[in-house]
N, C-alpha and C positions, 0 to 999 in steps of 0.2 A: 615589436610585432606590428605589422601593417594590416589593417582590417579592410580587406577587399577580397573579391573573388573573381575568378574568370568563369565565363559562361559560354556555351556554344552560341554562335550567332543564330538569330531567328528572324522571321519576316517582321515581327513586331519591333525589332530594335532598329529598323531603318528610319533615320531622321526625316521628318516631313519638310524640313527646311523652311518652316514658318511661311508656307505659301499663303497669301492673304485670301480671305473669302470675298467673292464679288469683285467688281471692277473699280470701286471707288473707296478711297481711304480719306478720313477726316484728320486734318492736322490738329494735334492736341495743343499747339501753341497759338495759331492764328485762326483756326477754324476753317481754313480753306479746304475745299473738296478736291482731291487729287486722283486722277486716273491712274490705274495700276501701271500702265506703260510709262507714263510720265514719272511715276515714282521709281520705277526700275531704272530709267534713264538718268535719274538724279541720285542713284545709289541709296535709295530709301531716305531721302531728305526732302523737306519742303522747298519747292522752288521759289515760294513767296517770301518766307521768313527764315529759311535755313534750319528749321527744326529737324533734329536727327531722330528718326524712328529707331526703336530698339530692333536689332537684327541678330540672327543666329550666327554661330561660328562659321557655318558653311558659306554664308554670304560674305563674311570677311575674307575667307579663303578665296572666293571668286574675285574679290576686289584686288587682293594682294598678289596672287600668284600669276605668272605669265600664262596666257592662254587657258586660264582656269584649270591648270594641270598641277596636281599635287598628290602627295601620298599621305594618307592618314595612318597614324600608328597608335598602338596601345588603346585601341577602341573597344576592347572586350572586357575592360575592367569594370566591375560593378561594386556598389557599396555593400558591405556587410552590416551587421547589427551587433556590435561588440557589447553593448550595454543592455540589450533586450529592451530598448526604450519604448515607451508608450505614453501618448498623451490622449488626444481625442481618438487616436487610432494607433496601431502598432507602426513603428518606424519602418520595419520590413515591408508592411503592407503599403505604406505611403510611397516608398521607392518603387515597388512593383506596379502600383496604380499609375504613378507618374510616367513610368516607361510605357505602360500600355496605352494611356491616353494621349501622350505627346509624341511618342515615337523616339524621344530623346533617351539616351542611355546614361548620361551623367551630366554634371554641370560644367564640363570642360571637354574640349576637343583639341587634339594635337595633330599637326600636319607639317610637312616640309615640302619644299619645291623651289623653283627659281623665281626670283623677283627682280626684274631688271637685268636678267641674265646671270645672276649670282644666287647661291643657295641662301635660303632663309628658313628658319624654324619658327612656327607660330603656335602658341598655346592660347586658345580663345575660350573664355568662359561664357556661360549661357544662363541668363536670368530665368529662362523658361523652365529650368529644372530645379524645383524647390528653392526659388529665389536666387539661383546662382551661388548657393551657399557652399563654403569650402569644408568638405569632410576629408576623410583619409584618402579617397580616390582622387579628388581634385589635387591635393597636396602631392600625391604620388605622380600624377600625370604631369604636373608642372615640373617636378623634379626630373622626370624622364625626359621632358622637353629640353631641360638644361643639358642633360647627358647627350641627347641627340645633337644639339648645337655643337658640343665639344667634339663628338665623333665626326661631324661634317665640317668642322672648322668654320662654322657659320654664325651670323648674328642671331639673336633670339628676340622675338617680339611676343610679349604677354599682353593680351587684351582682357582687361578686367571689366566684369559686369556682374555685380554681386551685392547682396545685402549683408554679407559678413560670414562668420563661422557657422557651421551647421551644428547647432547645439544639441541635436538628437544624438550626436556622437560624443558629447561632453569633452573631456580633456583630450581625447584622441583628435578631435577637430582642432582645438587650440594648439596642439603640438605641431600642426602643419604650418603655423606661422613661423616658428623657429626653423622647422625643417627646410622650407623653401628659401628662407632668407639666408640660412647657412649654405645651402647648395649653390646659391648665386656667387659665392666667393670663388667657386671653381671656374666660372666664366671669367672672373676678374683675373685670376692667375694665368689663364690662357690668353688674356688680352682680347677677349671676344666681347663685342658690344651687346648690352642688354637694353632694349627699348620697352618701356612700359607705357601702354596706352590705356588711359582711364576713361570709361564710357559711363553712361547713366544707368544705374547708380554704381559707384564704387565706395563701399561703406565697410565699417567695422574692421574685423581682423584682416581684411584684404588690404585696406589702406594702411593698417598698422604693420604690415609685413612687406611683401615683395612689390606691391604696386608703387610704393614711393621710393624704391631702391634702384630705379633705372639709371643707367648712364645718361639717358635723356628721358625725362618724364613728359609725356604728351597727354593731351585730353581732347575729346570732342567738345564742341561748343555747348555750354550751359549744363554740362554733366554735373550731377550731384556727387561730391567727393567729400568724405569725412569719416570720422569714427562714430561717435554718437550722433543721433539726428538733431537737427536744429531745435526742435521742441524740447527735447531732453536737456540740452545745454542751457536753453533760455530759462527753463524751470529750475535748473540747478544753481545758476549764478544770479538769478533774479534780475537780469538786465536784458534790455532789447539788443538784438544782434545787428551788426552792420548790414546794410542793404546788399543783397546777393550773397550773403554768407554761405560758404560751402559750395558755391557754384564755381565752375572752372575758371571763369574770368576773375573772380575774387582771388582764388588761390594763385593764379598767374601773377596778379599784382603783388602778392605777398612772397613770391619766389618759390612756391611749392611746386608749381607746374612750369616747365620750361617753354612749352609751345602748345598753343591750341590749333588744331588742325581740322579742317573740314574734311569730311569723309571722301569727297572727290579727289582731294590732294594727298590722301593717306599713303598710297603706294609710292608716289613720287617723293614724298618726304622721307619715308623709310629708306628708299633706295639711295637718296641723297645723303642721309645721315650715315648709312652703312658705308658708303664710299669715303666719306670724310674721316670716319673712325677706323677704317681698315688699316691694319698694321702690316 
């Protein structure tokens, strides 16, 4: 049984697309003050040091799809509360409040359109919705994105941005790791490429499942990628960790990441790889 529900669309479920407040943003890496227009021109990266600001799925869609034209699908799925979970507040209230405050409807968005003149399916996660955690809805939406790629005979790109599994759903959340990983075998059988882009952060059950299963595993610069956090690992093994441990560059050196790509080059890279792997 899949724990999600469909709801009627309402005004409050319209995504605000993470529009920044004010005209200036401060780079979290080098401290530079960046004007909003300059930030937009550099696809939300710092022109001084290359720092990649965290952006919403809609901004990735704008970067990837030709003429910013795409069709979103399965956008009416909402999380249920299979366990009746409550910590400092009820899980159902937490979901409702997050939707109301952020305008986001879940931690994943699906869309398809043309990229470089050829069809592409994109499933993009959103850290702004309960830390981008993967619950039943996220697992279902990624699975449906796989199905859409098969229907369209198109490559699939999944953009990870998550703290891990959504533990308020318990085992139902953990089951999504196996569900999405198994579903990807359907793409392999159809000889359709799967590209995994890991952004900051990609942690926990996301890394332990579909994020590391790409035909090509890509990452944005300096993204935090791993299972448990560095502090937990250090305290467990009682040893200092290598410099840059769990950052994209370190994982690239160790062979876990195939390519580190600047956001300005993301579309060209995906189009180039899709052409190379086209059967």
